[in-house]
C-alpha positions in Angstrom: -3.9 -15.8 24.7 -6.6 -17.0 23.1 -7.2 -20.9 22.6 -6.1 -22.6 19.1 -8.3 -21.4 15.8 -9.1 -23.4 12.8 -10.9 -20.8 10.6 -10.3 -16.8 10.9 -11.6 -14.4 9.0 -9.5 -10.8 8.8 -11.6 -8.2 7.6 -9.3 -5.5 5.6 -9.0 -1.8 5.6 -10.2 -0.1 2.3 -7.0 1.7 0.8 -4.6 -0.1 -0.9 -1.6 1.0 1.1 -3.3 0.0 4.4 -4.2 -3.7 3.2 -0.1 -3.6 2.2 0.7 -2.6 6.2 -1.9 -5.3 7.2 0.2 -8.1 5.3 2.8 -8.5 7.6 0.6 -9.3 10.8 -1.9 -11.3 8.5 1.7 -13.2 8.2 3.0 -13.8 11.5 -0.4 -14.7 12.3 -0.4 -17.5 9.9 3.2 -18.4 10.8 1.8 -18.8 14.7 -1.1 -20.8 13.0 0.3 -23.1 10.1 -2.9 -25.2 10.3 -5.8 -22.5 10.4 -7.9 -21.3 7.3 -7.7 -17.7 7.0 -10.1 -16.0 4.9 -9.8 -12.3 4.2 -12.7 -9.8 3.2 -12.5 -6.6 1.4 -13.6 -4.4 -1.0 -13.4 -6.4 -4.5 -11.0 -3.9 -6.2 -8.4 -5.7 -3.5 -8.4 -9.1 -4.7 -5.4 -8.5 -7.1 -3.7 -6.9 -4.1 -4.0 -10.6 -2.3 -3.9 -13.4 -4.7 -0.5 -15.3 -4.5 -0.4 -14.8 -0.9 0.4 -18.4 -0.2 -0.9 -17.6 3.8 -4.4 -16.6 2.6 -6.9 -19.4 2.0 -9.9 -17.2 0.3 -10.6 -13.9 -0.1 -14.5 -12.6 -0.3 -14.8 -9.2 -1.8 -18.0 -7.3 -0.6 -18.5 -3.6 0.8 -19.9 -4.6 4.0 -23.8 -3.5 3.4 -25.6 -4.2 6.1 -28.4 -5.9 3.5 -25.9 -7.8 1.4 -27.6 -10.6 2.5 -25.7 -13.1 0.2 -22.1 -12.0 1.3 -22.9 -13.0 4.7 -24.4 -16.3 3.5 -20.9 -16.1 1.8 -18.6 -15.1 5.3 -21.1 -17.6 7.5 -20.6 -20.7 4.8 -16.4 -20.6 5.8 -17.6 -21.2 9.5 -15.0 -18.4 11.1 -14.6 -18.6 14.8 -13.2 -15.2 15.0 -13.0 -12.4 12.9 -10.2 -10.0 13.4 -11.4 -6.1 12.9 -8.4 -4.0 11.4 -10.7 -1.3 10.3 -12.1 0.7 13.2 -15.1 1.5 11.8 -18.8 0.6 13.1 -19.7 -0.7 10.2 -17.3 -3.7 10.1 -18.2 -4.7 14.1 -21.7 -4.8 12.9 -21.7 -6.5 9.7 -19.7 -9.2 11.3 -21.6 -9.5 14.6 -24.4 -9.9 11.8 -22.5 -13.3 10.4 -22.9 -14.5 13.9 -19.3 -14.8 14.0 -18.7 -16.3 18.1 -15.1 -13.6 18.6 -14.9 -10.1 17.3 -11.7 -8.8 17.7 -10.5 -5.2 17.2 -10.4 -1.6 18.7 -13.2 -0.5 20.6 -13.3 2.9 18.5 -16.2 4.6 16.8 -18.8 3.3 19.7 -18.4 -0.1 18.5 -17.2 -1.6 21.6 -20.6 -2.9 22.5 -20.2 -5.3 19.6 -16.3 -6.8 20.3 -15.7 -9.7 22.2 -12.6 -8.8 22.8 -11.3 -5.1 23.1 -7.8 -4.2 21.9 -6.5 -1.1 23.7 -5.2 1.2 21.2 -1.7 3.7 22.1 -2.1 7.3 21.8 0.3 9.7 20.0 1.5 9.5 16.9 1.2 5.8 16.2 1.7 4.1 12.9 -0.7 2.0 11.1 1.6 -1.2 10.8 1.9 -1.1 14.7 -1.8 -1.1 15.5 -2.1 -4.0 13.2 0.7 -5.6 15.0 -1.2 -5.2 18.2 -4.0 -7.2 16.7 -1.9 -10.0 15.6 -0.1 -9.9 18.9 -3.1 -10.9 21.0 -3.1 -13.6 18.8 -0.2 -14.8 18.8 1.8 -13.3 22.0 4.4 -11.6 20.1 4.1 -8.5 17.7 6.1 -9.2 14.2 9.5 -8.4 13.6 9.2 -5.7 11.1 6.4 -4.1 8.7 8.0 -4.5 5.5 5.0 -5.6 3.1 4.2 -9.4 2.1 3.1 -9.3 -1.5 3.3 -11.6 -4.6 3.3 -11.8 -8.7 1.2 -14.6 -9.9 1.8 -15.5 -14.0 -1.5 -13.7 -14.7 -0.4 -10.4 -13.2 3.6 -10.7 -15.4 1.3 -11.6 -18.3 -1.1 -8.0 -18.0 2.8 -6.1 -17.3 3.8 -7.3 -20.5 1.0 -6.4 -22.5 0.8 -2.9 -20.8 4.5 -2.0 -21.7 3.4 -3.4 -25.2 7.1 -3.8 -26.1 10.3 -6.2 -25.5 12.2 -4.0 -22.9 15.9 -3.8 -23.4 17.0 -5.2 -20.3 19.3 -2.8 -19.6 17.3 -0.1 -19.9 15.7 0.9 -16.5 12.1 1.1 -15.8 11.1 4.5 -14.3 7.5 4.3 -12.7 5.9 8.0 -11.7 2.8 7.9 -9.7 1.6 11.6 -9.4 -1.7 11.3 -8.3 -3.2 10.8 -4.2 -6.4 10.9 -2.8 -5.8 14.9 -1.9 -4.7 17.2 -4.3 -2.6 18.9 -1.4 -0.3 15.5 -1.0 0.4 15.8 -5.1 3.7 17.4 -6.0 2.8 19.5 -8.9 2.7 17.8 -12.1 5.1 19.8 -13.9 7.9 18.9 -11.5 7.2 15.1 -12.3 7.7 16.4 -15.9 11.5 18.1 -15.4 12.4 15.2 -13.3 11.7 12.8 -16.3 12.8 15.1 -18.4 16.1 15.2 -16.7 16.2 11.7 -16.2 16.2 11.1 -20.1 18.7 14.2 -20.9 20.8 13.3 -18.1 20.2 9.0 -17.4 22.3 8.6 -14.5 23.7 5.2 -15.3 24.1 5.6 -18.8 20.6 4.3 -20.7 17.7 6.8 -21.0 14.7 5.0 -18.8 11.5 3.7 -20.0 9.3 5.9 -18.0 5.9 4.5 -17.2 3.1 6.5 -15.4 0.9 5.2 -13.0 -2.6 6.3 -11.2 -6.0 5.6 -10.5 -8.7 5.9 -13.4 -10.2 9.5 -11.5 -6.3 10.7 -12.3 -6.4 9.5 -15.7 -6.2 13.2 -17.1 -3.0 14.0 -14.8 -1.1 10.9 -16.2 -2.4 11.7 -19.4 -0.4 15.2 -19.5 2.6 13.6 -17.8 3.0 11.0 -19.9 2.9 13.4 -23.3 5.4 15.6 -21.8 7.5 12.9 -20.7 7.2 10.3 -24.1 5.8 7.9 -21.3 3.7 5.1 -21.3 0.5 6.0 -19.8 -0.8 3.0 -17.8 -4.3 4.7 -16.8 -5.0 4.6 -20.8 -4.0 1.1 -20.8 -5.5 -0.5 -18.4 -3.5 -0.6 -15.5 -4.9 -3.0 -12.7 -3.1 -3.9 -9.0 -1.9 -6.8 -10.3 -0.2 -5.6 -13.1 0.9 -3.0 -11.3 2.6 -5.5 -8.3 4.7 -6.9 -11.5 5.6 -3.6 -12.9 6.9 -2.6 -9.5 8.8 -5.9 -9.1 10.6 -5.5 -12.3 11.3 -1.1 -12.2 14.1 0.3 -11.4 12.6 3.4 -9.4 9.2 4.6 -8.2 8.6 8.2 -8.1 5.7 8.5 -6.1 3.9 10.9 -3.7 2.4 9.3 -0.4 0.1 6.6 -1.5 -0.3 3.0 -2.0 2.0 1.8 -4.7 5.1 2.8 -2.3 3.9 0.2 -0.2 3.8 -2.7 -3.4 7.4 -1.0 -4.0 8.6 -2.1 -0.3 7.1 -5.4 -0.6 9.5 -6.1 -3.8 12.6 -3.8 -2.8 11.7 -1.4 -5.4 13.5 1.9 -4.8 11.3 4.7 -4.4 11.1 8.0 -3.7 8.2 9.3 -1.4 6.7 12.9 -1.6 5.5 13.9 2.0 3.6 16.9 2.5 0.9 17.7 4.8 0.3 14.1 6.1 2.9 13.0 8.8 5.5 10.6 6.8 5.5 8.4 10.7 1.9 7.2 10.6 3.1 4.8 7.2 6.9 3.5 7.3 7.8 1.3 5.2 10.5 -0.2 7.4 13.0 0.0 4.2 16.3 1.0 3.6 15.9 1.6 -0.2 13.1 4.0 -0.2 13.9 8.0 0.7 11.6 10.1 2.0 11.3 13.5 1.3 9.3 15.7 3.6 8.3 19.5 3.0 9.5 20.8 6.2 12.6 18.8 7.7 12.8 20.9 10.4 9.3 20.6 11.9 9.6 19.9 15.8 9.6 16.2 16.8 6.3 17.1 19.2 4.2 18.6 15.9 2.8 16.6 13.4 2.8 17.7 9.8 -1.3 17.3 9.4 -1.9 20.2 11.4 0.2 22.3 9.7 -0.5 22.3 6.2 1.1 25.7 5.1 4.4 24.9 6.7 4.0 21.3 5.1 2.9 22.2 1.7 4.2 19.7 -0.8 5.5 22.3 -2.9 7.9 23.2 -1.1 9.8 20.4 -2.0 12.1 21.4 -4.9 12.9 19.7 -8.3 17.1 20.0 -7.6 16.7 17.5 -4.2 14.6 15.3 -5.8 17.1 14.9 -8.6 19.8 14.1 -5.9 17.7 11.4 -4.4 16.8 10.0 -8.1 20.4 10.0 -8.6 21.7 8.1 -5.9 18.9 5.4 -5.9 19.5 4.7 -9.6 23.2 4.3 -9.3 22.6 2.0 -6.3 19.9 -0.2 -8.0 22.0 -0.6 -11.2 24.8 -1.4 -8.4 23.0 -4.2 -6.9 22.1 -5.9 -10.1 
């Protein structure tokens, strides 16, 4: 085991979901080094996701461009003794080497082995992302995190921004249902018309007796998709109102249900115990587990053999194979359970 450290830099992955999956390992490291200063480095848009976490001392935002001397100077000002590289990219290893950080720890992938001082062996086969981060955390602590449920926090600013987005005092008996119809690939998106049909059923036949408040979330690139669904369901278009990651945390914390594709918000929901229905098409759900009992995963081909990976069978695992009827049964069950726990 390496010697005790006082200042550790952790380079975060680029995607929202991956950052969420990294938080159990970061918390695990902090629990074993309670007096250490933990600095995180990631894309500037990730700052609201990290804010409020008690085990993160500082967040530095930047894109790891080799010519960004100002960012390198900010990193050096923290005087990190070691850096844990969660991304597997060559760029992250090269950038931190240029920052003159003495110990650089990560998986020797992407031809970057010579830039690392400590190389961690990566498992083969279907290895989920949270487990890979746990392997890196174990290098510092000698043990792996007990679970992979994300750790996130909601600040007062997040809550205020969420109130602004909803724009009205919400009836405490009216459940908030958030639809997240986008994804970074079109083949990961359950059809928009099915999100609409599911929402319209919720409004016409509310499982809990009270029609929910529908809110539609997405990225700026998904503005047209979200506007279409919001218009056809009478829902709140969060994208049009300028939703931020911080506000989304607060909204998901108070939501009765999230219906989503395989995207980052499902991991945010897991951090707050929000019931979630997640659709998976040609991406294998074993890569990104939430270890979370209130999530229901619907996969396009439930009969895919264990030795096969959904990513390799895009036609057989087309997300369009998931019917609205099955989704409705799951939504009814999740909402009833959500109300029963209140």
